Structure formats: structure tokens, C-alpha cells
C-alpha positions in Angstrom: 118.5 110.3 111.3 117.7 110.1 107.6 114.9 107.9 106.2 114.7 106.7 102.6 111.1 107.1 101.5 110.1 105.2 98.3 106.9 106.3 96.6 105.2 104.1 94.0 105.6 106.5 91.2 109.4 106.9 91.4 112.6 104.9 91.6 114.7 107.4 93.5 113.9 107.6 97.2 113.3 110.9 99.0 115.7 111.4 101.9 113.9 112.8 104.9 115.9 114.0 107.9 114.2 113.3 111.2 115.3 114.2 114.7 113.6 111.9 117.1 112.7 108.2 117.7 112.9 106.0 114.5 109.3 104.8 114.8 107.9 108.3 115.2 109.7 109.2 111.9 108.3 106.1 110.2 104.8 106.8 111.5 105.0 110.3 110.1 105.8 109.0 106.7 103.4 106.0 106.7 100.9 106.4 109.5 100.4 104.7 112.8 100.0 101.1 111.5 103.5 100.8 109.9 104.8 97.3 110.0 108.2 95.8 109.3 108.7 94.1 105.9 110.1 90.6 106.7 113.3 89.8 104.9 114.0 93.4 103.7 117.2 93.7 105.7 119.8 95.0 103.3 119.8 97.7 100.6 122.3 99.2 98.2 122.9 102.8 99.4 125.8 105.2 99.0 127.8 102.7 96.9 127.6 99.8 99.3 125.2 97.2 100.7 123.9 98.4 104.1 121.8 96.8 106.8 118.3 98.2 107.1 114.8 97.9 108.4 112.0 98.5 105.9 108.4 99.5 106.8 105.1 99.6 104.8 101.5 100.5 105.5 99.6 97.2 105.8 96.4 99.0 104.8 97.7 100.4 101.5 96.1 97.6 99.4 92.7 98.2 100.9 93.1 101.9 100.3 93.7 101.4 96.6 97.4 102.5 96.6 99.5 101.4 93.6 102.2 98.7 93.5 105.6 100.0 94.5 107.7 98.3 91.8 111.0 99.6 92.8 110.7 98.9 96.6 109.4 95.4 95.6 112.6 94.9 93.5 114.8 96.0 96.3 113.0 93.6 98.7 113.5 90.7 96.2 117.2 91.6 96.0 117.5 91.7 99.8 116.0 88.2 100.0 118.4 86.9 97.5 121.4 88.4 99.4 120.1 86.6 102.5 120.3 83.3 100.7 116.8 82.9 99.3 117.8 82.1 95.7 114.4 82.8 94.2 113.7 85.9 96.3 110.0 86.7 95.8 109.6 84.3 92.8 107.8 81.0 93.1 109.0 77.9 91.3 106.7 78.7 88.3 108.4 82.2 88.2 105.3 84.1 89.3 105.8 86.7 92.0 104.7 85.6 95.5 104.2 89.0 97.0 104.7 92.7 96.3 104.8 96.0 98.1 101.9 98.5 97.9 102.1 102.2 98.5 104.9 104.1 100.2 107.8 102.2 101.8 110.2 103.6 104.3 113.7 102.3 104.8 115.9 103.0 107.8 119.6 102.2 107.2 122.1 101.5 109.9 124.6 104.0 108.4 123.1 106.5 106.0 125.2 109.4 104.8 123.5 112.8 104.6 123.3 114.3 101.1 
């Protein structure tokens, strides 16, 4: 399987090939405490919108990791595609939440490159 790994300092994900259980691959990229990002269920990939599950490290904020702007943008877009018109924005246009540190996305169909 291939994982898309989004680092805070870049907009292009790194594709990592992993042979084994999905959660083991996610844990290798993020650590043992990886958690699912609610609402991050679709992503543009290989020219189409694909179903996915995204994971983050819930301890990244306490560890001083930087904001992952690109992964946050993709999460916002996923929420909008799911019918949440505002995505991550509140009524006053402030951002309700953001992703910190490395984010790993597992797509249902991901072509190897």
C-alpha cells in the first residue's frame, strides 16, 4: 500500500510504500498515538477525488510542531465536499481548527508513481 505523508514544510506529499497492516504503516510515520482526523474523508489524488482516511499525531501541538497549512487546506476542502459549506471556518470567518505536524493519508485507490 502507499501512504501520502504531508509534512508541514511542503505542499507535495511524500509517497511511502508499505507492505503490511495500514495502522502499522501509519504508526511508523506518526508514532503509536496516531488518531483519525474527523471529516477528512476525501482528497484530490491522481486527477480525481478519492475516499481516504487521514491521521495525525495528537501530541504534535504539545511537542511544538508547526502548523501543517496544506493538510489543513485539504481537510477544509474535504469538509466542504461532505456538505459542510463553511468547512473549517466559523461564521466570523476565523478558522475553527488546524492540523499540526505530519499528517498521513491512506486512499482507497492510490496509483503507485
